[in-house]
TIMARGU-80013 format. One record per residue: residue in one letter; x, y, z negated of N, C-alpha, C in turn. Coordinates in steps of 0.05 Angstrom, whole numbers, plus 32768, in hexadecimal, padded with zeros to 4 digits. Atoms other than C-alpha are relative to their C-alpha. Example, Ala and Ser with C-alpha at 12.3 -4.5 7.8 and 13.67 -1.06 7.14 Angstrom:
<rs>
R;a;8012;7FE8;8000;80F6;7FA6;7F64;8012;8018;8000
R;s;7FF0;7FE8;8001;8111;7FEB;7F71;7FF1;8016;7FF2
</rs>
This chain:
<rs>
R;x;7FEF;8009;801E;847B;8699;79D1;7FF6;7FED;7FEC
R;x;7FFA;8014;8008;845F;8658;79C0;8002;7FEE;8011
R;x;7FF1;8019;7FE7;8482;8616;79D3;7FE1;7FEC;800E
R;x;8011;8019;7FFB;8447;85EE;79FF;8008;7FF6;8008
R;x;7FF5;8008;7FEF;845A;85BA;7A1A;801F;7FFC;8010
R;x;7FDE;7FF7;8004;84A3;85C6;7A14;800B;800B;8013
R;x;7FF8;7FED;7FF5;849B;8604;7A39;7FF2;801A;7FF2
R;x;800E;7FE2;8002;849C;864B;7A29;7FEC;800F;8010
R;x;8019;7FF9;7FE8;8462;8678;7A35;7FFD;8018;7FEB
R;x;8010;7FDC;8003;8447;86C9;7A27;7FF3;7FFB;7FF3
R;x;801C;8008;801A;8414;86AC;7A05;7FFF;800D;7FE1
R;x;7FFF;7FF5;8015;8405;86CC;79C1;7FEE;7FE6;7FF5
R;x;8016;800F;8018;83DD;868E;7993;7FFC;800A;7FF0
R;x;8006;7FF0;802C;83BF;86A5;7953;7FE6;7FE3;7FF5
R;x;801F;8015;8010;8396;866F;792B;7FF4;800A;7FE8
R;x;8011;7FFA;8017;8356;868D;790B;7FEC;7FF6;7FF3
R;x;8007;800B;8015;833C;8674;78C8;7FE6;8017;7FF2
R;x;800E;7FFB;8005;8305;8690;78A9;7FF9;7FF5;7FE7
R;x;800C;800A;8022;82F7;8685;7855;7FE9;7FFD;7FF4
R;x;8024;8009;8005;82B1;8679;7857;7FF6;7FE5;800B
R;x;800C;801B;7FEE;8282;8642;7862;7FE1;8008;8001
R;x;8023;7FF7;7FFE;823C;8667;785F;8004;8009;8025
R;x;800E;8002;7FE0;8220;865F;78B2;8001;8020;8001
R;x;7FFC;7FDD;7FEF;8218;86B2;78BA;8019;8008;7FE4
R;x;7FE9;7FF4;8006;8252;86C1;7892;8010;801A;8013
R;x;7FF2;7FEC;7FFC;826B;8704;789A;8020;7FF6;8013
R;x;7FE2;8008;7FF6;82B1;86F2;78A1;8009;7FEC;801B
R;x;800E;8004;7FED;8298;86C4;78D3;8006;7FFF;801F
R;x;8005;7FF9;7FEB;8282;86EB;78FD;8018;801B;8014
R;x;7FF3;7FF2;8002;82AE;871A;78EE;802C;7FF5;8014
R;x;7FEC;8015;7FF8;82EA;86E5;790F;7FF7;7FFD;8018
R;x;8003;8010;7FED;82C2;86CD;7946;7FF5;801E;8017
R;x;8006;7FF3;7FFB;82B9;8711;7957;802B;8006;800E
R;x;7FE0;7FF7;7FF9;8310;871D;7960;8004;7FF5;8027
R;x;7FF7;8000;7FE4;831D;86FF;79A5;7FF0;8008;8015
R;x;8019;7FE2;7FEE;82EC;872F;79C4;8019;801D;8000
R;x;7FEC;7FE7;7FFD;8323;8760;79AA;8019;7FFF;8000
R;x;7FEA;800B;7FF7;8361;873C;79B7;8016;800F;8010
R;x;7FFA;8001;7FE3;8393;874D;79E2;7FFD;7FEA;8015
R;x;8006;8017;7FEA;8393;8734;7A24;8016;7FEA;7FF7
R;x;7FEE;8010;7FFC;83D9;8710;7A17;7FF5;7FF6;7FE4
R;x;800D;800D;8018;83B9;86EB;79CF;7FEC;7FF0;8001
R;x;8014;8019;8006;838E;86AF;79CA;7FFC;7FFE;7FE5
R;x;8004;800C;801F;836C;86A4;7988;7FEC;7FE5;8002
R;x;800B;8017;7FFD;8352;8667;797A;7FFB;7FFB;7FEC
R;x;8007;800B;800C;8330;8653;7949;7FF3;7FE7;7FED
R;x;800F;801D;8006;8322;8624;7911;7FEA;800B;7FF6
R;x;801F;8000;800E;82DE;8612;78FA;7FFA;7FEE;7FF5
R;x;7FF7;8024;8007;82EE;85CB;78DA;8002;8013;7FD6
R;x;7FFB;7FF6;801A;82EA;85F7;7896;7FFC;7FF0;7FE2
R;x;8013;8006;8018;82B3;85DC;7869;8006;7FDF;7FFB
R;x;7FF6;8015;7FF9;82DB;8591;7887;8013;7FF8;7FDB
R;x;7FE2;8002;8010;8317;859D;7855;7FF8;7FFD;7FDD
R;x;8004;800C;8022;8313;8585;7805;800D;8015;7FF6
R;x;7FF2;7FFD;8011;8322;85A3;77CE;8021;8005;7FF7
R;x;7FE1;800E;7FFC;837C;85A6;77C8;7FF3;7FF0;7FEA
R;x;7FFE;8018;8017;8381;8564;779D;801A;7FF2;8002
R;x;7FDA;8009;7FFB;83C8;8554;7792;7FFD;7FE7;800C
R;x;7FFC;8012;8008;83B6;8509;778A;7FEC;8001;8017
R;x;8017;7FFF;7FE4;8389;850D;77D1;801E;8000;8013
R;x;7FE8;7FF7;7FEA;83C7;8535;77F5;800E;7FD9;7FFC
R;x;7FEB;8019;8000;83F0;84F2;77D3;7FF9;7FE7;8014
R;x;8002;800E;7FE8;83D6;84C2;77FE;7FFE;800A;8022
R;x;8005;8000;7FDC;83D0;84EA;783E;7FEB;8016;8005
R;x;8018;7FEC;7FF6;83B5;8526;7855;7FE4;7FF9;800F
R;x;8016;800E;7FEF;836C;8520;786B;8000;8007;8013
R;x;7FFD;7FF1;7FE6;835F;8527;78B1;7FF3;801F;8007
R;x;7FFB;7FEF;7FFB;8343;856C;78AC;8016;8019;7FFE
R;x;7FE4;7FE9;800E;8381;8589;7882;8014;7FF7;8019
R;x;7FE9;8002;7FEC;83AD;8568;78B7;7FFC;8018;801E
R;x;800A;7FE5;7FE2;837D;8593;78F8;800A;801F;7FF1
R;x;7FF4;7FDD;8007;838D;85D6;78CF;8016;7FFD;8001
R;x;7FDF;7FFB;7FF1;83D1;85CE;78C7;800C;7FFC;801D
R;x;7FF9;8002;7FE8;83D5;85B7;7908;7FFC;8021;8012
R;x;8005;7FEF;7FF2;83B4;85F4;7927;8011;801F;7FF2
R;x;7FED;7FF9;8009;83E3;8616;78FB;8013;8008;8012
R;x;7FF1;8001;7FFD;8418;85FD;7908;8007;800B;802C
R;x;8002;7FF7;7FF1;8404;8604;794D;8000;8025;801B
R;x;800C;7FD3;7FEE;83F8;865A;795E;8017;800B;7FF1
R;x;7FED;8008;800C;842E;8681;7954;8000;801C;7FE4
R;x;8011;7FF6;8017;8400;86AD;7920;7FE8;7FF3;7FFA
R;x;8027;800C;8004;83C7;86A8;78F3;7FF0;8013;7FF8
R;x;8019;7FF6;8005;838B;86CC;78E9;7FEF;7FF8;7FE5
R;x;8011;8016;8020;8360;86C2;78A9;7FF0;801F;7FF7
R;x;8013;7FEB;8007;8324;86EE;7897;7FF2;7FEE;7FE4
R;x;800B;8010;8020;8314;86E8;7850;7FDF;8013;7FF3
R;x;8016;7FF6;800F;82CF;86F9;782F;8013;800B;7FDC
R;x;7FFB;7FFB;801C;82D4;8719;77E0;7FE7;7FF8;7FEF
R;x;800D;8001;801A;82AC;86FB;77A6;8011;8002;7FE4
R;x;7FFA;7FF5;801D;82AC;8715;7760;8014;800C;7FFB
R;x;7FEE;7FE8;8003;82E9;8740;776C;801B;7FE9;8006
R;x;7FEA;800D;7FF9;8311;8709;7786;8005;7FE8;8026
R;x;8003;8006;7FF0;8328;86DE;77BA;7FE6;7FDD;7FFE
R;x;8010;801C;7FF5;82F3;86A0;77D7;8011;7FE6;7FF0
R;x;7FE6;801A;7FFD;8308;8661;77C1;8005;7FE9;8017
R;x;7FFF;8011;7FDA;82FC;863F;7807;801D;800C;8008
R;x;7FE4;7FF1;7FF9;8334;8675;7817;8018;7FF7;7FF5
R;x;7FEF;8012;8007;8360;8661;77EC;8005;7FEA;7FFB
R;x;7FFA;801E;8002;8359;861C;77F3;8015;7FF7;801D
R;x;7FFC;7FED;7FE1;8365;862C;783D;8020;7FF3;7FF7
R;x;7FE1;7FFB;800C;83AC;8646;7822;8010;7FED;7FF2
R;x;7FEF;800E;8019;83BD;8611;77EF;8003;7FE7;8013
R;x;7FF2;8025;7FF1;83B5;85C7;7821;8015;8011;8017
R;x;7FEB;7FFD;7FF9;83D9;85F2;7856;8017;8009;7FF4
R;x;7FE2;7FF3;800D;8413;860C;7824;800F;7FE4;7FFF
R;x;7FEB;8013;7FFD;8428;85CD;7825;800F;7FE5;8013
R;x;7FEE;7FF5;801D;8466;85B0;781E;8002;8013;7FFD
R;x;7FF3;7FDF;8005;8478;85E0;77FC;8015;8003;8011
R;x;7FEB;7FFC;7FF8;84A8;85FE;781A;8009;7FFA;801A
R;x;8008;8002;7FF0;84A1;85E6;7859;7FE7;7FFE;800F
R;x;801F;8008;7FEC;845B;85E9;786D;800D;800C;801C
R;x;7FFC;7FF1;7FE7;8442;860A;78AB;7FFB;8018;7FF9
R;x;7FFA;7FDC;8004;8439;8653;788C;800E;7FFD;7FEF
R;x;7FE3;7FEF;8004;8482;8659;787F;8007;8016;8022
R;x;7FED;7FE7;7FE2;8495;8695;78AA;7FF5;8007;8010
R;x;8022;7FFD;7FED;8447;8695;78D0;7FFD;8023;7FFA
R;x;801B;7FF0;7FFD;8434;86D9;78DB;7FE7;7FFF;8001
R;x;800B;7FF9;7FFF;83FB;86E9;78C1;7FEF;8010;7FFE
R;x;800F;7FEC;800D;83C6;871C;78C0;7FE9;7FFA;7FF2
R;x;8018;7FFC;800E;838C;8726;788A;7FDF;8012;8011
R;x;8020;7FF4;7FFA;833B;8747;7897;7FF4;7FF9;7FF6
R;x;800E;800A;8011;82FF;8740;7872;7FED;8014;8005
R;x;8020;7FF5;8001;82BB;8758;7868;7FEC;7FF1;7FF5
R;x;800D;8007;8022;828B;875E;782A;7FEB;800F;8007
R;x;8015;7FE2;800B;8246;8781;7818;8004;800E;7FF6
R;x;7FF8;7FDE;8008;826B;87AA;77F5;800C;8010;8004
R;x;7FE9;7FF3;7FFA;8291;87DA;77E7;8011;800C;8008
R;x;7FD8;800C;7FFF;82DC;87C4;77E3;8006;7FF8;8017
R;x;7FF0;8016;7FED;82DD;879F;7823;8016;7FF2;7FFA
R;x;7FE9;8022;800C;8303;876B;7802;801B;8008;8008
R;x;7FF5;7FF6;8007;8335;878E;77EE;8013;7FF8;7FEC
R;x;7FF2;8013;8010;8343;8764;77B6;800A;7FEA;8007
R;x;7FFA;8022;7FF3;833E;8724;77DC;8017;8004;800F
R;x;7FEC;8010;7FE7;836F;8734;780F;8016;8006;7FE6
R;x;7FE6;7FF8;8010;839E;8751;77D6;7FFF;7FE3;7FEF
R;x;7FFB;801D;800F;839A;8709;77AF;800A;7FF8;8018
R;x;7FE8;8018;7FF8;83A0;86E5;77F4;802A;8006;800C
R;x;7FE0;7FFD;7FF6;83E3;870A;7806;8014;7FFD;7FE9
R;x;7FFA;8007;800C;83F5;86FB;77C8;8003;7FE0;7FF5
R;x;800D;802A;7FFB;83EE;86A4;77CF;8018;8005;8017
R;x;7FF5;8000;7FEE;840F;86BF;7808;8024;800C;7FFE
R;x;7FED;8002;7FFE;844B;86D1;77F5;8015;7FE8;7FF7
R;x;7FF6;8018;800B;8457;8691;77CE;800D;7FEE;8017
R;x;7FFA;8018;7FED;8453;866C;7813;800D;8004;800D
R;x;7FF1;7FE6;7FE8;8486;86A6;7834;7FFA;7FFE;8015
R;x;8012;7FEF;7FDF;8452;86B5;786B;8000;801B;7FF9
R;x;8005;7FED;8003;845F;86F4;7877;7FDB;800D;800E
R;x;801A;7FF3;7FFF;841B;8727;7882;8005;8023;8004
R;x;8001;7FE2;7FF3;840A;8760;78AE;7FF8;801A;7FDB
R;x;8012;7FEA;8015;8401;879D;787F;7FFF;800F;8009
R;x;8011;7FF3;7FF1;83E5;87CA;78AE;8001;7FFC;8019
R;x;801A;7FFD;8009;83B7;87D3;78CF;7FF1;7FEC;7FE9
R;x;8017;801A;8018;837E;87B7;789A;7FEC;8000;8012
R;x;801A;800D;7FFF;8336;87A1;78A2;7FEF;7FFF;7FF5
R;x;800C;800A;8017;830F;87A6;7865;7FE1;800B;8001
R;x;8016;7FF7;7FEF;82C9;87AB;7881;7FEF;7FFB;7FF3
R;x;8018;7FF8;8010;8293;87C3;7855;7FEF;8002;8001
R;x;8018;7FFA;7FFD;8252;87C0;784B;7FFA;7FFA;801D
R;x;7FFB;800E;7FE8;8251;8791;787F;7FDF;7FFA;8008
R;x;8016;7FFB;7FF6;820D;8785;7881;7FE9;801A;8021
R;x;8016;7FE3;7FF2;81FA;87C8;78AB;801C;7FF5;801A
R;x;7FEE;8008;7FDF;8231;87AA;78E9;7FF8;7FEA;8004
R;x;8009;8025;7FE0;821B;876D;78FD;7FE1;8009;8003
R;x;801A;7FFF;7FFC;81E0;8763;7918;7FF4;7FE2;7FFE
R;x;7FFB;8010;8012;81B3;872E;790E;8006;7FDB;8007
R;x;7FF0;8019;7FFD;81DB;86F9;7937;801C;7FF9;7FF8
R;x;7FEC;8007;800D;8213;8706;7917;8018;801D;8010
R;x;7FE3;7FEB;7FEB;8241;8734;794D;8001;801E;7FF1
R;x;7FF8;7FE0;8013;825E;8775;792F;7FFD;800E;800E
R;x;8002;7FF0;7FE7;8244;87AE;7953;8010;801E;7FF7
R;x;7FFE;7FDD;8003;8260;87EB;7929;8011;7FF4;8010
R;x;7FE3;7FFD;7FED;8297;8806;795E;8020;8001;7FED
R;x;7FE8;7FFE;800A;82C2;8818;7923;800F;7FED;7FF3
R;x;7FF6;8016;8007;82CF;87DA;7904;800F;7FF4;8024
R;x;7FEE;8015;7FEF;82DE;87B3;794B;801F;800E;8001
R;x;7FED;7FFB;7FFC;830C;87EE;7955;8018;7FF1;7FEC
R;x;7FE8;8008;800E;8331;87E0;791B;8009;7FE0;7FFD
R;x;7FFD;8023;7FF8;8327;8789;7928;8022;800B;8021
R;x;7FF7;7FF3;7FE1;8349;87AB;7963;801C;7FFF;8000
R;x;7FEE;7FF8;7FF7;8382;87C5;7958;8017;7FEE;7FDA
R;x;7FED;800E;8008;839A;879D;791E;8006;7FDC;800D
R;x;7FF9;8013;7FEC;839B;8766;7955;801B;8002;800B
R;x;7FE8;7FFC;7FF5;83CD;878C;7975;8013;8001;7FEC
R;x;7FF0;8016;801A;83F5;878F;793D;800C;7FEA;7FFF
R;x;7FF3;8018;8001;83FA;874D;7932;800F;7FF7;801C
R;x;7FF4;8005;7FF2;840F;874B;7970;8022;8003;7FFD
R;x;7FEB;7FFD;7FF6;8443;8772;797F;8011;7FFD;7FE9
R;x;7FEF;8007;801A;845E;875F;792D;8005;7FDF;8009
R;x;8002;8013;7FFE;8456;8718;7942;8022;8000;800F
R;x;7FE3;7FF0;7FE7;8489;8725;7981;8016;7FFF;7FF4
R;x;7FE2;7FFD;8005;84B9;8743;795E;8007;7FF3;7FDA
R;x;8006;8013;8007;84BC;8711;792A;800B;7FE1;800C
R;x;8009;8021;7FF7;84B9;86D7;794F;8020;8006;8013
R;x;7FE1;8008;7FF4;84FC;86F4;797F;8014;800D;7FE8
R;x;7FEA;8000;8017;8524;8706;7934;7FF2;7FF0;7FED
R;x;8006;8010;800F;850D;86C6;790A;8011;800A;7FE5
R;x;7FF2;7FFF;8025;8521;86D0;78BF;8008;8028;8008
R;x;7FF5;7FDF;8004;852A;8723;78D3;7FE5;8006;7FEF
R;x;8015;7FE9;8006;84F6;8764;78C2;7FF6;7FFA;800D
R;x;801D;7FFA;7FE4;84B1;8773;78E6;800E;801C;8006
</rs>
């Protein structure tokens, strides 16, 4: 589906990003699990330069995107779909995640996020499983004209008991949910790519 070196390929490319800076982040671990569970026709390319991206500042943007921002936009542009793993802090969306959206959303109306099929997942030690953070992220992505997969959802609560000391996801139910999310993203993205501007 993606154009690579001027030819079409059936392999679906997904750009994966995690909205967290912490080395031991559950959401970074969640994202690292995704390639293990992806369908055979899907390649997940993880963009892991989040810590290099500055806070969005229109004055900085006016002078030209910083190199890490350029790299983020290129990674999203080269992908058929986007996979975001977001934590939840204080009942809301972490600033790191929102900052990624703010940079990637420029220029408004013509950004790499426009019409980019997107799936969201998240993990938290709390009980809500990032429900509020995911809702806030979906709201932001409405503004950027980014279609977001509705179902299935991956809402990982009590994350401490689901990862081992090395950050590997051990919980089989959660692994099954991620597998279903990626299969759903693949099917939905192919439909959208075959029918640009249409509905899922």
